[in-house]
C-alpha positions as CSV (number, residue, x, y, z in Angstrom):
1,M,-6.5,28.3,34.1
2,F,-6.5,24.6,35.1
3,V,-3.2,25.1,36.9
4,F,-4.0,28.3,38.9
5,F,-7.5,27.3,39.8
6,H,-6.6,23.6,40.5
7,E,-7.9,23.7,44.0
8,L,-11.4,24.7,42.9
9,F,-11.5,22.2,40.1
10,R,-10.0,19.4,42.2
11,S,-12.5,20.0,45.0
12,R,-15.2,19.1,42.5
13,M,-13.4,15.9,41.4
14,Q,-13.5,13.9,44.7
15,T,-12.4,10.3,44.7
16,T,-12.6,7.5,47.2
17,R,-9.1,8.6,48.3
18,G,-10.3,12.1,49.0
19,I,-9.2,15.1,46.9
20,L,-7.8,14.2,43.5
21,P,-4.0,14.2,43.4
22,Y,-2.6,17.0,41.3
23,P,-0.9,14.8,38.6
24,D,-4.2,12.9,38.2
25,Y,-6.0,16.1,37.9
26,I,-3.7,17.4,35.1
27,Y,-4.1,14.2,33.2
28,L,-7.9,14.2,33.4
29,R,-8.2,17.8,32.5
30,V,-5.5,18.1,29.8
31,Y,-3.9,14.9,28.5
32,G,-6.9,12.7,28.9
33,G,-9.6,15.4,28.8
34,F,-11.2,17.8,26.4
35,V,-7.9,19.8,25.9
36,R,-6.7,16.8,23.9
37,G,-9.9,16.8,21.8
38,I,-9.5,20.5,21.1
39,F,-5.9,19.9,20.0
40,L,-7.1,17.3,17.5
41,L,-9.8,19.5,16.2
42,V,-7.4,22.4,15.7
43,A,-5.1,19.9,13.8
44,I,-8.0,19.1,11.5
45,V,-8.6,22.8,10.8
46,L,-4.9,23.4,10.1
47,G,-5.0,20.7,7.6
48,L,-7.5,22.5,5.4
49,G,-4.9,23.8,3.0
50,G,-5.3,21.9,-0.2
51,L,-5.4,23.6,-3.6
52,N,-8.9,22.5,-4.5
53,A,-10.3,24.5,-1.6
54,E,-9.0,27.7,-3.3
55,R,-11.5,27.3,-6.2
56,E,-14.3,28.5,-4.0
57,R,-12.2,31.6,-3.0
58,N,-11.4,32.3,-6.6
59,T,-7.6,32.2,-5.9
60,L,-6.8,28.9,-7.6
61,M,-5.6,30.4,-10.9
62,F,-3.4,32.9,-9.2
63,T,-1.8,30.2,-7.1
64,L,-1.3,27.8,-10.0
65,A,0.3,30.7,-12.0
66,L,3.1,31.1,-9.4
67,P,6.5,30.0,-10.7
68,V,6.7,27.0,-8.4
69,R,5.7,23.4,-8.9
70,R,2.3,22.5,-7.4
71,G,3.8,19.6,-5.5
72,Y,6.4,21.8,-3.9
73,L,3.8,24.4,-3.0
74,L,1.6,21.8,-1.3
75,A,4.6,20.3,0.4
76,T,5.6,23.7,1.8
77,R,2.0,24.2,3.1
78,A,2.1,20.8,4.7
79,M,5.4,21.4,6.4
80,T,4.1,24.7,7.8
81,G,1.0,23.0,9.1
82,L,3.1,20.2,10.7
83,A,5.2,22.8,12.4
84,E,2.1,24.5,13.7
85,V,0.7,21.2,15.1
86,A,4.1,20.5,16.8
87,T,4.1,24.0,18.3
88,L,0.6,23.5,19.7
89,A,1.7,20.1,21.3
90,L,4.7,21.9,22.7
91,L,2.7,24.4,24.7
92,P,1.5,22.0,27.4
93,A,4.9,20.4,27.7
94,L,6.5,23.7,28.4
95,L,3.7,25.5,30.3
96,I,2.3,22.9,32.7
97,P,5.5,22.1,34.6
98,W,6.4,25.8,34.8
99,L,3.0,27.0,35.8
100,S,2.6,24.1,38.2
101,A,5.8,25.2,40.0
102,G,4.4,28.8,40.2
103,A,1.2,27.4,41.8
104,G,3.1,25.4,44.4
105,Q,2.6,22.1,42.7
106,V,4.8,19.6,40.8
107,Y,4.1,18.0,37.5
108,P,7.0,15.9,36.2
109,A,8.5,17.3,33.1
110,F,9.1,13.7,31.9
111,Q,5.4,13.1,31.8
112,S,4.8,16.3,29.8
113,W,7.5,15.5,27.3
114,S,6.2,12.0,26.8
115,F,2.8,13.2,26.1
116,F,4.3,15.8,23.7
117,V,5.8,13.0,21.6
118,L,2.4,11.2,21.5
119,W,0.5,14.3,20.7
120,V,2.9,15.3,17.8
121,A,2.7,11.9,16.2
122,I,-1.1,11.6,16.4
123,G,-1.6,15.3,15.6
124,W,0.5,14.9,12.4
125,V,-1.5,12.0,11.1
126,V,-4.8,13.8,11.9
127,F,-3.5,16.9,10.1
128,A,-2.3,14.8,7.1
129,S,-5.7,13.2,6.8
130,A,-7.5,16.6,6.7
131,F,-4.8,17.8,4.3
132,L,-5.6,15.0,1.9
133,A,-9.3,15.6,2.2
134,S,-8.8,19.3,1.4
135,S,-6.8,18.3,-1.7
136,V,-9.5,15.9,-3.0
137,L,-12.7,17.8,-2.2
138,E,-13.6,21.1,-3.7
139,N,-14.1,23.3,-0.7
140,D,-13.2,23.7,3.0
141,Y,-16.6,22.8,4.2
142,S,-16.7,19.4,2.4
143,A,-13.1,18.7,3.5
144,L,-13.9,19.6,7.1
145,T,-17.0,17.5,7.1
146,A,-15.2,14.5,5.7
147,A,-12.3,14.9,8.2
148,L,-14.7,15.2,11.1
149,I,-16.7,12.1,10.1
150,A,-13.4,10.1,9.7
151,F,-12.2,11.5,13.0
152,Y,-15.3,10.1,14.8
153,I,-15.8,6.9,12.8
154,Y,-12.3,5.6,12.8
155,P,-11.9,5.1,16.6
156,L,-15.3,3.5,16.7
157,A,-14.5,1.2,13.9
158,V,-11.2,0.2,15.6
159,A,-12.9,-0.4,18.9
160,R,-15.8,-2.5,17.5
161,T,-13.9,-4.5,14.8
162,P,-12.9,-7.8,16.5
163,F,-9.7,-8.5,14.4
164,L,-8.5,-4.9,15.0
165,R,-9.0,-4.8,18.8
166,P,-5.8,-6.6,19.7
167,Y,-3.7,-4.0,17.8
168,P,-2.9,-0.5,19.2
169,L,-4.6,1.4,16.4
170,H,-6.9,3.6,18.4
171,I,-5.5,7.2,18.1
172,H,-7.1,8.5,21.3
173,Y,-5.8,5.5,23.3
174,I,-2.3,6.0,21.9
175,M,-2.4,9.7,22.9
176,N,-3.8,9.3,26.4
177,G,-2.3,5.8,27.2
178,T,-5.6,4.0,27.8
179,G,-5.0,0.3,27.8
180,M,-1.4,0.7,26.7
181,P,1.5,-1.1,28.4
182,Y,3.5,2.0,28.8
183,F,0.9,3.8,30.9
184,D,-0.4,3.1,34.4
185,P,-4.1,4.1,34.6
186,R,-4.0,4.0,38.4
187,T,-1.4,6.7,38.7
188,H,-1.9,8.3,35.3
189,S,1.8,8.1,34.6
190,F,4.2,6.5,32.2
191,V,5.7,3.3,33.4
192,G,7.4,2.0,30.3
193,P,9.1,3.1,27.0
194,L,7.0,4.9,24.5
195,P,5.7,2.8,21.5
196,W,8.4,3.9,19.1
197,A,7.4,1.2,16.5
198,I,3.8,2.5,16.5
199,L,4.9,6.1,16.4
200,G,7.2,5.3,13.5
201,G,4.3,3.7,11.6
202,V,2.1,6.7,12.3
203,L,4.9,9.0,10.9
204,L,5.1,6.9,7.8
205,V,1.3,7.1,7.3
206,S,1.5,10.9,7.7
207,V,4.2,11.2,5.1
208,A,2.3,8.9,2.7
209,L,-0.9,10.9,3.1
210,I,0.9,14.2,2.5
211,Y,2.8,12.9,-0.5
212,L,-0.5,11.6,-2.0
213,A,-2.1,15.0,-1.4
214,S,0.9,16.8,-3.1
215,Q,0.7,14.5,-6.1
216,L,-3.1,14.5,-6.7
217,P,-3.4,18.0,-8.3
218,V,-0.6,17.2,-10.7
219,R,-2.2,13.9,-11.8
220,M,-5.6,15.5,-12.1
221,D,-4.2,18.2,-14.4
222,R,-2.4,15.7,-16.6
223,S,-5.4,13.4,-17.0
């Protein structure tokens, strides 16, 4: 929709330079706009797959009776969710350059794939956080509420805590490049290598959260 009706939307987004350039328009609508927020919210919903949530649906005993280890069962659910998050992040990377060409515009594939990497990394850690919440709390509503609260409080805490401000810990800024050395806000384009060290740390946090979630039910049953 944003691609095919870009002339209508861009005409309403005037700048001092006239009509908004197409790459800037795509960034503001998709990668730096509400589409990114929707992606993160969907990642949270996909993370609501912990065993404790099944108590409310009265399916917990059946699931625990399956001839598989609970840690393996949760790990399988987590891998499926991570694949779904990556697939969602892949859609803009594939569709935007292709649809842009069909609409007579150009959006660099390099830009789309760079955002894909950032979206996957942050989407996974958001998913893992929600997955852990759903493994600790007893129902989906509690887990969703806790995940949403953390989703909104964490960026605010990072932005308003003096000793954290110098560090690139703001998940939204990592995703959209705000204030990052690899991104030029004037052209809304990548001008440097992606923050692989940061992304590696994000991946480790995601793995740690999912591992903790997979171990919690086992430890709770043994206690």
